[in-house]
C-alpha positions as CSV (number, residue, x, y, z in Angstrom):
1,M,-83.6,-202.3,-44.4
2,L,-81.1,-200.0,-42.8
3,I,-80.5,-196.6,-44.4
4,Y,-77.6,-194.5,-43.4
5,H,-78.0,-190.7,-43.0
6,P,-75.3,-188.6,-41.4
7,A,-77.9,-186.5,-39.6
8,F,-78.4,-189.5,-37.3
9,D,-74.7,-190.5,-37.1
10,A,-73.3,-189.6,-33.7
11,Y,-69.8,-189.3,-34.9
12,H,-70.7,-187.1,-37.8
13,C,-72.7,-185.0,-35.4
14,L,-69.6,-184.6,-33.2
15,F,-67.6,-183.6,-36.2
16,R,-70.2,-180.9,-37.3
17,M,-70.5,-179.6,-33.7
18,I,-66.7,-179.3,-33.5
19,A,-66.7,-177.3,-36.8
20,L,-69.4,-175.0,-35.4
21,I,-68.0,-174.5,-31.9
22,D,-64.5,-173.9,-33.2
23,H,-65.8,-171.0,-35.2
24,L,-68.3,-169.6,-32.7
25,N,-66.6,-170.0,-29.4
26,T,-69.7,-169.1,-27.3
27,V,-73.2,-169.9,-28.4
28,E,-76.5,-171.1,-27.0
29,V,-77.2,-174.8,-27.2
30,E,-80.5,-174.2,-29.0
31,K,-78.8,-172.1,-31.6
32,V,-76.0,-174.6,-32.3
33,R,-78.7,-177.3,-32.7
34,I,-80.4,-175.2,-35.4
35,L,-77.1,-174.4,-37.1
36,D,-76.2,-178.1,-37.1
37,F,-79.5,-178.9,-38.8
38,Y,-78.6,-176.6,-41.6
39,M,-75.0,-177.9,-41.8
40,I,-76.4,-181.3,-42.6
41,F,-79.3,-180.0,-44.8
42,P,-77.9,-176.9,-46.5
43,A,-80.6,-176.8,-49.1
44,M,-83.1,-176.2,-46.3
45,V,-81.6,-172.7,-45.8
46,A,-83.7,-171.7,-48.7
47,K,-86.8,-172.3,-46.6
48,I,-85.7,-169.9,-43.8
49,R,-87.6,-166.6,-43.6
50,M,-84.7,-164.3,-44.2
51,P,-84.2,-160.5,-43.9
52,G,-83.9,-158.8,-47.3
53,A,-80.1,-158.4,-46.8
54,H,-79.7,-162.2,-47.0
55,S,-82.0,-163.1,-49.9
56,D,-78.9,-164.2,-51.9
57,A,-78.3,-167.0,-49.4
58,K,-81.7,-168.6,-50.3
59,A,-80.6,-168.7,-54.0
60,E,-77.3,-170.2,-53.0
61,A,-78.9,-172.8,-50.8
62,K,-81.0,-174.1,-53.6
63,K,-77.8,-175.3,-55.3
64,Y,-77.1,-177.9,-52.6
65,I,-79.1,-181.0,-53.1
66,N,-78.6,-183.5,-50.3
67,E,-77.0,-186.6,-51.6
68,Y,-79.0,-188.7,-49.1
69,R,-82.3,-186.7,-49.2
70,D,-83.7,-183.7,-47.6
71,P,-86.2,-184.3,-44.8
72,I,-89.8,-184.8,-45.6
73,S,-90.7,-183.1,-42.4
74,P,-87.9,-180.7,-41.3
75,L,-89.5,-180.3,-37.8
76,A,-89.8,-184.0,-37.2
77,T,-86.2,-184.6,-38.4
78,F,-85.0,-181.7,-36.2
79,R,-86.7,-183.3,-33.2
80,D,-85.3,-186.7,-34.1
81,M,-81.8,-185.3,-34.1
82,H,-82.2,-183.8,-30.6
83,Q,-80.8,-186.7,-28.5
84,I,-77.8,-187.2,-30.9
85,Q,-77.0,-183.5,-30.8
86,I,-77.2,-183.4,-27.0
87,S,-75.1,-186.5,-26.6
88,A,-72.5,-185.1,-29.0
89,L,-72.3,-181.9,-26.9
90,K,-72.0,-183.9,-23.7
91,C,-69.2,-185.9,-25.3
92,L,-67.4,-182.6,-26.2
93,A,-67.8,-181.4,-22.6
94,A,-66.4,-184.7,-21.3
95,T,-63.3,-184.4,-23.5
96,G,-62.8,-180.8,-22.2
97,L,-63.4,-179.1,-25.6
98,I,-66.4,-177.1,-24.1
99,D,-67.2,-176.1,-20.6
100,M,-69.4,-178.7,-18.8
101,E,-70.8,-176.3,-16.2
102,K,-72.0,-173.7,-18.9
103,L,-73.4,-176.6,-21.0
104,E,-75.6,-177.5,-18.1
105,H,-77.0,-173.9,-18.3
106,G,-77.7,-174.0,-22.0
107,V,-74.5,-172.3,-23.2
108,I,-71.6,-173.7,-25.1
109,D,-68.3,-172.1,-24.3
110,R,-65.2,-173.3,-26.1
111,T,-62.2,-174.0,-23.9
112,T,-58.6,-173.5,-24.8
113,M,-58.1,-177.2,-25.5
114,E,-56.5,-177.7,-28.9
115,I,-58.2,-179.7,-31.6
116,P,-55.8,-182.3,-33.1
117,D,-54.2,-181.3,-36.4
118,G,-55.7,-184.3,-38.3
119,L,-59.2,-183.4,-37.2
120,L,-58.6,-179.7,-38.1
121,L,-57.6,-180.7,-41.6
122,E,-60.6,-182.9,-42.0
123,M,-62.9,-180.2,-40.7
124,K,-61.4,-177.6,-43.2
125,A,-61.9,-180.1,-46.0
126,F,-65.5,-180.6,-44.9
127,L,-66.2,-176.8,-44.8
128,N,-64.4,-176.3,-48.1
129,G,-66.8,-178.8,-49.7
130,K,-69.6,-176.3,-49.7
131,P,-67.9,-173.0,-48.7
132,A,-70.5,-170.5,-49.7
133,I,-73.4,-172.0,-47.8
134,Y,-71.3,-173.2,-44.8
135,N,-69.7,-169.7,-44.5
136,F,-73.2,-168.2,-44.5
137,I,-74.4,-170.6,-41.8
138,I,-71.3,-170.1,-39.6
139,D,-70.7,-166.4,-40.2
140,K,-74.2,-164.9,-40.9
141,L,-76.9,-167.2,-39.7
142,S,-75.1,-167.7,-36.4
143,Q,-75.4,-163.9,-35.8
144,F,-79.2,-163.9,-35.9
145,H,-80.6,-163.5,-32.4
146,L,-82.2,-166.7,-31.2
147,L,-85.3,-165.7,-29.2
148,G,-88.6,-164.0,-29.9
149,K,-90.3,-162.7,-33.0
150,D,-87.9,-162.7,-35.9
151,G,-85.3,-164.7,-34.0
152,L,-83.7,-167.8,-35.4
153,K,-86.4,-170.0,-33.8
154,D,-89.2,-168.0,-35.4
155,R,-87.5,-167.6,-38.8
156,T,-86.7,-171.4,-39.1
157,Q,-89.9,-172.6,-37.5
158,L,-87.8,-175.5,-36.0
159,M,-88.5,-174.4,-32.3
160,E,-91.2,-172.7,-30.4
161,Y,-90.5,-169.0,-29.8
162,R,-93.7,-167.5,-28.5
163,Y,-92.8,-168.2,-24.9
164,D,-89.2,-166.9,-25.1
165,F,-88.0,-164.2,-22.8
166,S,-86.5,-161.8,-25.3
């Protein structure tokens, strides 16, 4: 039996990546992968070890039940999403939306290429579907540093952080 989940849909991943990259402009590949995970599983934000200033985000995240289902093992699901996420980023680089050379060095840098109006409208509708949590992910969570103790990798437990150069 086949079961659909947008976390493993390459086109949905492209769409989420465009939404993130359009707002962030320059970001590490590892960070955008983590942010993408929380875009598709917003209720999982409640499981992030947050600084006290963001404790309200945990309460907000609990409101968002995933209509498909939240992952049984977030770490395994995050790992399973890896190839789809990387393929989506390579596709965006091939279209010229992000810089290919910087992508090869682990950094996503938005180019000046315009996003088609129809896609922008769909992206805004998507983000307006769950504005409180998506705004937190894009505006606040994206500002957490990625590496080392208390970095985004450590706080989410989705990636190893102990060997980071911070």
